C-alpha positions in Angstrom: 0.0 0.0 0.0 1.2 3.5 -0.8 2.2 5.7 2.1 0.9 9.0 0.7 -1.5 10.6 3.2 -3.9 13.5 3.3 -6.5 14.8 5.8 -9.8 13.0 5.3 -13.4 13.4 6.5 -14.7 10.5 8.6 -15.9 7.4 6.8 -19.5 6.6 7.7 -21.7 3.5 7.3 -25.3 3.0 8.3 -26.1 -0.5 9.7 -29.6 -1.7 10.2 -28.8 -3.5 13.5 -28.8 -2.6 17.2 -25.9 -0.5 18.4 -24.8 -3.1 21.0 -24.5 -5.7 18.3 -22.5 -3.4 16.0 -20.2 -2.4 18.8 -19.6 -6.0 19.8 -18.5 -6.7 16.1 -15.6 -4.2 16.8 -14.6 -5.5 20.2 -14.5 -9.3 20.0 -11.8 -11.0 17.9 -14.2 -13.7 16.5 -16.7 -11.1 15.5 -14.1 -8.8 14.0 -12.9 -11.6 11.7 -16.4 -12.1 10.4 -16.2 -8.8 8.5 -13.0 -6.8 9.0 -9.9 -9.0 8.6 -8.7 -12.5 8.1 -7.2 -12.8 11.6 -7.4 -10.6 14.7 -6.2 -10.5 18.3 -7.4 -7.9 20.6 -8.2 -6.9 24.2 -10.8 -4.2 23.9 -9.9 -2.2 27.1 -7.7 0.8 27.7 -4.1 -0.3 27.4 -5.2 -3.5 25.6 -3.5 -4.5 22.3 -5.0 -4.7 18.8 -3.7 -6.7 15.8 -5.4 -7.4 12.5 -4.1 -9.2 9.4 -5.4 -9.4 5.8 -4.1 -12.2 3.6 -4.8 -10.0 0.6 -3.0 -7.8 0.1 -0.7 -9.1 2.8 -1.3 -6.2 5.1 -1.5 -5.8 8.9 -2.3 -3.2 11.5 -1.4 -3.0 15.2 -2.3 -0.7 18.0 -3.4 0.0 21.5 -6.8 0.9 22.9 -7.0 4.3 24.5 -10.7 4.4 25.3 -13.5 1.9 25.1 -16.9 3.3 26.0 -19.6 0.8 25.2 -21.6 1.1 23.0 -20.6 4.6 21.9 -16.9 5.1 21.3 -13.6 3.4 20.6 -10.3 5.3 20.4 -7.1 3.5 19.6 -3.5 4.2 18.6 -3.1 2.7 15.1 0.0 1.9 12.9 0.3 -0.5 10.0 2.7 -2.3 7.7 3.2 0.7 5.4 2.8 3.5 8.0 4.6 2.7 11.2 4.0 6.2 12.7 1.1 5.8 15.1 -2.1 7.9 14.6 -5.2 8.1 16.8 -8.3 6.5 15.2 -11.7 7.2 16.6 -14.8 5.0 15.9 -18.2 6.4 17.0 -21.5 4.6 17.2 -24.8 6.6 17.1 -28.4 5.4 17.1 -30.6 6.6 14.4 -34.2 5.4 13.9 -33.4 1.8 14.7 -30.1 1.8 12.8 -26.6 2.4 13.9 -24.5 5.1 12.3 -20.8 4.1 12.4 -18.2 6.9 11.9 -14.5 6.1 11.5 -12.1 9.1 11.8 -8.7 8.1 10.7 -6.6 11.3 10.4 -4.1 11.5 7.6 -5.4 8.2 6.2 -3.2 6.7 3.5 -5.0 6.9 0.2 -4.6 3.2 -0.4 -6.1 2.4 3.1 -9.4 4.0 2.4 -10.8 1.3 0.1 -9.9 -1.3 2.7 -11.9 0.6 5.3 -14.9 1.2 3.0 -15.0 -2.4 1.9 -14.9 -3.5 5.5 -17.7 -1.2 6.6 -19.9 -2.4 3.8 -19.1 -6.0 4.9 -20.0 -5.0 8.5 -23.5 -3.9 7.2 -23.9 -7.0 5.2 -23.0 -9.4 8.0 -25.1 -7.6 10.5 -28.2 -7.2 8.3 -28.2 -10.4 6.2 -25.7 -12.7 8.0 -23.5 -13.0 4.8 -20.2 -11.4 4.1 -20.1 -9.4 0.9 -17.5 -11.8 -0.5 -20.1 -14.6 -0.2 -22.8 -12.6 -1.8 -20.6 -11.5 -4.7 -18.8 -14.8 -5.1 -20.0 -16.8 -8.1 -21.3 -20.3 -7.5 -20.6 -22.8 -10.3 -22.9 -25.3 -8.5 -20.9 -28.4 -9.6 -19.9 -31.6 -7.8 -16.5 -32.3 -9.1 -15.6 -36.0 -9.7 -11.8 -35.5 -9.9 -9.2 -35.0 -12.6 -9.3 -36.7 -15.9 -6.1 -38.6 -16.7 -4.8 -41.1 -19.2 -5.8 -43.8 -16.8 -9.5 -42.9 -16.5 -10.2 -40.9 -19.7 -11.9 -44.0 -21.1 -14.6 -44.1 -18.6 -15.7 -40.6 -19.7 -15.3 -41.4 -23.4 -13.3 -38.2 -24.0 -10.4 -37.9 -26.5 -8.2 -36.0 -24.0 -6.3 -37.0 -20.9 -6.9 -33.9 -18.9 -9.8 -31.8 -17.5 -12.2 -31.7 -14.5 -14.9 -34.3 -14.5 -18.4 -33.4 -13.2 -20.1 -35.8 -10.8 -23.2 -33.7 -10.9 -24.7 -30.2 -10.8 -26.7 -28.3 -8.2 -30.2 -27.0 -9.0 -30.6 -23.4 -9.9 -26.9 -22.6 -10.1 -24.5 -21.7 -13.0 -23.5 -25.1 -14.4 -27.1 -26.5 -14.5 -28.4 -23.3 -16.1 -25.7 -23.5 -18.8 -26.7 -27.1 -19.6 -23.8 -29.0 -18.0 -24.5 -32.4 -16.5 -23.0 -35.4 -14.8 -20.2 -37.0 -16.9 -19.2 -33.8 -18.7 -15.5 -32.9 -18.6 -14.6 -29.2 -18.3 -11.4 -28.4 -20.2 -11.6 -24.6 -20.5 -13.2 -21.6 -18.9 -13.0 -17.9 -19.6 -10.3 -18.5 -22.3 -8.1 -20.4 -19.9 -7.3 -24.1 -20.0 -8.6 -26.3 -17.3 -6.4 -29.3 -16.9 -7.5 -30.3 -13.4 -10.1 -29.3 -10.7 -7.5 -27.1 -9.1 -7.5 -24.8 -12.2 -11.1 -23.8 -11.7 -11.0 -21.7 -8.4 -8.4 -19.2 -9.6 -10.6 -18.5 -12.6 -13.8 -18.0 -10.7 -12.0 -15.8 -8.1 -11.5 -13.3 -10.8 -15.2 -12.8 -11.4 -18.3 -11.7 -9.5 -21.8 -13.1 -9.6 -23.5 -11.8 -12.7 -20.5 -12.1 -15.0 -20.6 -14.4 -18.0 -17.8 -16.7 -19.1 -17.5 -19.3 -21.8 -17.0 -22.8 -20.5 -15.6 -25.5 -22.8 -16.3 -29.1 -22.1 -16.4 -32.6 -23.6 -19.6 -34.7 -23.5 -18.2 -38.0 -24.7 -16.1 -37.4 -27.8 -17.8 -34.1 -28.7 -16.4 -30.7 -27.6 -18.8 -27.9 -26.7 -18.4 -24.2 -25.8 -21.3 -22.4 -24.1 -21.8 -19.1 -22.3 -22.4 -19.5 -18.6 -23.8 -16.8 -16.4 -22.0 -17.0 -13.0 -24.9 -17.0 -10.5 -24.8 -16.1 -6.8 -25.3 -18.7 -4.1 -28.8 -19.7 -3.1 -29.4 -18.0 0.3 -31.0 -20.1 3.0 -34.4 -18.9 4.4 -33.7 -17.4 7.8 -35.1 -19.7 10.6 -37.9 -18.3 12.8 -36.7 -20.4 15.7 -33.8 -22.6 16.8 -36.2 -25.6 16.3 -36.7 -24.5 12.7 -32.9 -24.4 12.2 -32.5 -27.9 13.8 -35.4 -29.3 11.8 -33.8 -28.1 8.5 -30.5 -29.7 9.5 -32.2 -33.0 10.6 -33.7 -33.5 7.1 -30.3 -33.8 5.5 -28.9 -35.8 8.3 -31.7 -38.4 7.9 -30.8 -38.8 4.2 -27.2 -39.4 5.1 -28.1 -42.0 7.7 -30.2 -43.8 5.1 -27.2 -43.8 2.7 -24.9 -45.0 5.5 -27.2 -47.9 6.4 -27.5 -48.9 2.7 -23.8 -48.9 2.4 -23.2 -51.1 5.4 -26.2 -53.5 4.9 -24.0 -56.3 3.5 -20.6 -55.3 4.8 -18.7 -57.4 7.3 -16.3 -56.3 10.0 -13.5 -58.3 8.3 -14.1 -56.4 5.0 -14.2 -53.1 6.9 -10.8 -53.7 8.5 -8.9 -54.2 5.3 -7.2 -51.1 3.9 -7.4 -50.7 0.1 -3.7 -49.8 0.1 -0.8 -49.1 2.5 -1.3 -45.8 4.2 -5.0 -45.6 3.3 -7.9 -45.7 5.7 -10.1 -48.8 5.9 -13.9 -48.5 6.1 -13.9 -48.5 9.9 -11.4 -45.7 10.0 -13.4 -43.7 7.5 -16.5 -44.0 9.7 -14.4 -43.0 12.8 -13.3 -39.9 10.9 -16.9 -39.0 10.2 -17.7 -39.4 13.9 -14.8 -37.1 14.9 -15.8 -34.6 12.2 -19.3 -34.4 13.6 -18.0 -33.8 17.1 -15.8 -31.0 15.6 -19.0 -29.5 14.1 -20.5 -29.5 17.6 -17.6 -27.7 19.1 -17.7 -25.2 16.2 -21.4 -24.4 16.8 -20.9 -24.1 20.5 -17.8 -21.8 20.0 -19.9 -19.5 17.8 -22.4 -19.2 20.6 -19.8 -18.1 23.2 -17.9 -15.9 20.8 -14.6 -17.7 20.9 -14.5 -19.6 17.6 -12.4 -22.8 17.5 -10.1 -23.1 14.5 -8.3 -26.4 15.2 -9.5 -29.4 13.1 -8.2 -32.7 14.4 -10.6 -35.3 12.8 -7.9 -36.3 10.3 -5.4 -37.2 13.1 -4.8 -41.0 12.9 -4.4 -41.2 16.7 -7.9 -39.8 17.1 -9.4 -41.9 14.3 -7.8 -45.1 15.7 -8.9 -44.4 19.2 -12.5 -44.2 18.0 -12.2 -47.5 16.2 -10.9 -49.1 19.4 -13.8 -47.5 21.3 -16.4 -48.6 18.8 -14.8 -51.8 17.3 -17.6 -53.0 15.0 -19.3 -51.4 12.0 -22.6 -51.5 13.9 -21.2 -49.5 16.9 -19.4 -47.0 14.7 -22.5 -46.4 12.6 -24.5 -46.0 15.8 -21.9 -43.6 17.2 -22.3 -41.5 14.0 -26.1 -41.5 14.3 -25.8 -40.5 18.0 -23.4 -37.7 17.1 -25.9 -36.4 14.6 -28.6 -36.4 17.2 -26.3 -34.6 19.7 -25.6 -31.9 17.1 -29.3 -31.2 16.7 -29.9 -31.1 20.4 -27.0 -28.6 20.7 -28.7 -26.4 18.1 -32.1 -26.6 19.8 -30.5 -25.7 23.2 -28.5 -22.7 22.0 -29.2 -19.4 23.9 -32.3 -17.7 22.4 -30.3 -14.5 21.7 -28.1 -16.5 19.3 -31.0 -16.4 16.8 -30.7 -12.6 16.7 -27.0 -12.8 15.6 -27.6 -13.4 11.9 -24.0 -14.0 10.9 -23.7 -16.8 13.5 -26.9 -18.5 12.3 -25.9 -18.2 8.7 -22.5 -19.8 9.5 -24.2 -22.8 11.1 -26.4 -23.0 8.0 -23.4 -22.8 5.6 -21.6 -25.5 7.6 -24.6 -27.7 7.5 -24.8 -27.1 3.7 -21.2 -28.2 3.2 -21.4 -31.2 5.4 -23.3 -33.6 3.1 -20.6 -33.2 0.4 -17.9 -34.1 2.9 -19.9 -37.1 4.2 -20.8 -38.4 0.8 -17.2 -38.1 -0.4 -16.1 -40.4 2.5 -19.0 -42.8 2.0 -17.8 -43.2 -1.5 -14.3 -43.7 -0.2 -15.7 -46.4 2.2 -17.6 -48.1 -0.6 -14.4 -48.4 -2.7 -12.5 -49.7 0.3 -15.1 -52.4 0.9 -15.2 -53.3 -2.8 -11.4 -53.6 -2.8 -11.6 -55.9 0.3 -14.1 -58.2 -1.4 -12.0 -58.4 -4.5 -8.9 -59.3 -2.5 -10.7 -62.0 -0.4 
């Protein structure tokens, strides 16, 4: 960021949310990371320290709180990566007809810092009012279930004349790929004029666009190559629940589907088959189920941490020691499957039992919804992995 500075009038943002909620978004590290920066550490009290870090553009700011008067005023001494000379920043919160007017006075603000502050304040309004960060609202959603990379070894199963690309396992209703006519079995080989040789090539392309943009996607359907325009659509927003019971009920519907798929997978499986790893260093079916149990317990901790405002960021469900401990604790397929079903039930009870004021914190509720939205993809990926492990065990028997 450039270091040129000039005197500036305060930046202002109207937020349709209670002043206490907006003030808390500035004074709790977890809340601050929901809209302001990638990482933050702070102690919002006179003499307390402040630190914020942005991965893009690799920027950080540090400071010391001079005055914290809830829910009206914050004064802090601020310096940053490009401007080490401290300045005093004042943030004021005023009530106005049910909304909160936020005013940020950053004297001699560097010209390059103003867009960061403006974007952050707009994201504050978005998270407080709708529960979604601006990045999520603007980010295009392809709506694809990726089946993996196409290689010389598996190109034949797709019937394509190339040994590269990203295979589609399916599409999601109402999103970009389905609307453009893509379907299961298609192999994407290009997008926006750029070659797609693997699934890893797609995210950098979409990151350069916003919802509403149109790109040309190139793909094979069997031996025939196609090129079609694809409008990049925004994500489908979840209806906001009227109660915690409504939130739990919506989550329960998908968990019941997953339980049905799990039971179907294990109907004819034996413990001996489930103990055979498909290859050295790969999990067997029991270990995969144990991983799902551990993952669900991680989800429970995540939800609880959102409620108390101290988000947990450590994920240990991939740790072999934890996975193997669960296999020893639940040594049969039946007990592992029951442990997973029990964990699902516990998650729903946690949601039902959250403090009632959690429902008013929209960004927290939306984050629970988004995590619940992503979970079935994770579970089905591992159920497919378990199916292949069981098939390999049967072939080896």
